TIKELUM-146186 format. One line per 8 residues: their letters; for each residue x, y, z of C-alpha. Coordinates in steps of 0.25 Angstrom, whole numbers, plus 5000, padded with zeros to 4 digits. Layout:
% TIKELUM-146186
a) X,Y,Z ~ ...
//
This chain:
% TIKELUM-146186
mnltdvsl) 5139,5553,4987 ~ 5134,5565,4995 ~ 5120,5569,4988 ~ 5124,5584,4990 ~ 5137,5582,4983 ~ 5131,5589,4970 ~ 5134,5601,4962 ~ 5122,5611,4965
lailfsai) 5127,5619,4953 ~ 5126,5607,4944 ~ 5112,5603,4949 ~ 5108,5618,4946 ~ 5113,5618,4932 ~ 5108,5604,4929 ~ 5094,5608,4934 ~ 5094,5620,4925
sntiigal) 5099,5612,4913 ~ 5087,5603,4915 ~ 5077,5614,4916 ~ 5083,5621,4903 ~ 5084,5607,4896 ~ 5069,5605,4899 ~ 5065,5619,4895 ~ 5072,5617,4882
wyspllfa) 5067,5602,4880 ~ 5052,5606,4882 ~ 5053,5619,4874 ~ 5048,5621,4860 ~ 5063,5621,4856 ~ 5064,5606,4859 ~ 5052,5597,4863 ~ 5041,5606,4868
niwmkgmg) 5032,5604,4855 ~ 5035,5589,4855 ~ 5032,5588,4870 ~ 5019,5595,4869 ~ 5015,5586,4857 ~ 5018,5574,4865 ~ 5010,5579,4876 ~ 4999,5582,4867
kkkeeidm) 4998,5596,4870 ~ 5000,5610,4863 ~ 5007,5621,4869 ~ 4995,5628,4873 ~ 4990,5616,4881 ~ 5003,5616,4890 ~ 4998,5620,4904 ~ 5009,5630,4909
kganlgyl) 5002,5632,4923 ~ 5011,5621,4930 ~ 5024,5625,4922 ~ 5030,5632,4934 ~ 5028,5621,4943 ~ 5033,5611,4932 ~ 5046,5620,4930 ~ 5048,5621,4945
lnilasfi) 5047,5606,4947 ~ 5056,5603,4935 ~ 5067,5612,4940 ~ 5066,5605,4954 ~ 5067,5592,4947 ~ 5079,5597,4939 ~ 5086,5600,4952 ~ 5083,5586,4957
sayvlsvf) 5087,5579,4945 ~ 5100,5587,4944 ~ 5103,5584,4959 ~ 5101,5569,4957 ~ 5109,5568,4944 ~ 5120,5576,4951 ~ 5120,5565,4962 ~ 5121,5554,4951
inlidhvt) 5132,5561,4944 ~ 5140,5564,4956 ~ 5140,5549,4959 ~ 5150,5548,4948 ~ 5165,5549,4952 ~ 5171,5557,4941 ~ 5159,5564,4934 ~ 5161,5569,4919
ildgalvg) 5151,5577,4911 ~ 5149,5564,4903 ~ 5145,5557,4916 ~ 5135,5567,4920 ~ 5129,5567,4906 ~ 5128,5551,4907 ~ 5122,5551,4920 ~ 5112,5562,4916
flagfgia) 5109,5555,4903 ~ 5107,5542,4911 ~ 5097,5549,4921 ~ 5090,5555,4909 ~ 5089,5542,4901 ~ 5089,5531,4911 ~ 5080,5538,4922 ~ 5072,5550,4917
acrevspt) 5069,5545,4903 ~ 5066,5531,4908 ~ 5056,5537,4918 ~ 5049,5543,4907 ~ 5045,5530,4901 ~ 5034,5527,4911 ~ 5026,5539,4910 ~ 5028,5539,4895
ffegrrri) 5021,5525,4894 ~ 5012,5524,4906 ~ 5007,5538,4905 ~ 5005,5538,4890 ~ 5014,5549,4887 ~ 5019,5551,4872 ~ 5032,5545,4870 ~ 5038,5558,4864
lffissgy) 5036,5564,4878 ~ 5045,5553,4883 ~ 5056,5556,4874 ~ 5055,5571,4876 ~ 5055,5570,4891 ~ 5066,5559,4892 ~ 5075,5567,4882 ~ 5074,5579,4891
hivaltvm) 5078,5571,4904 ~ 5089,5564,4896 ~ 5095,5577,4891 ~ 5092,5585,4904 ~ 5099,5575,4913 ~ 5111,5573,4904 ~ 5113,5588,4904 ~ 5111,5588,4919
giiiaafa) 5121,5577,4921 ~ 5131,5585,4912 ~ 5130,5597,4921 ~ 5131,5590,4934 ~ 5143,5582,4929 ~ 5150,5595,4926 ~ 5148,5600,4940 ~ 5152,5586,4946
//
């Protein structure tokens, strides 16, 4: 497979979806309050000074993740939306969520943070996989 044989539009839409899902996931609409409680902080204690750099790095990481996921999905001969969802889910559950185990236990993070973060990765990568498969 040629590593440039990917849909740039699929990567763009996947990266955007990841950013939107993250914004919703960590908003008061969904898990912001539980996340802040898990962090042991109040809204007033959240330092927003580094937020712009954090958002920029997250967007960059979204594009990289979308590209790599696109490469994985394009390895399948006849890709369906279900294939994309499955590859995205497996990447979310089998890679991203499993990578959250180590910092959770060795850095003493609260377990609720593991579930919030892992859930975000699983949902976002599954949706990204669906989008990429739709363009394959």
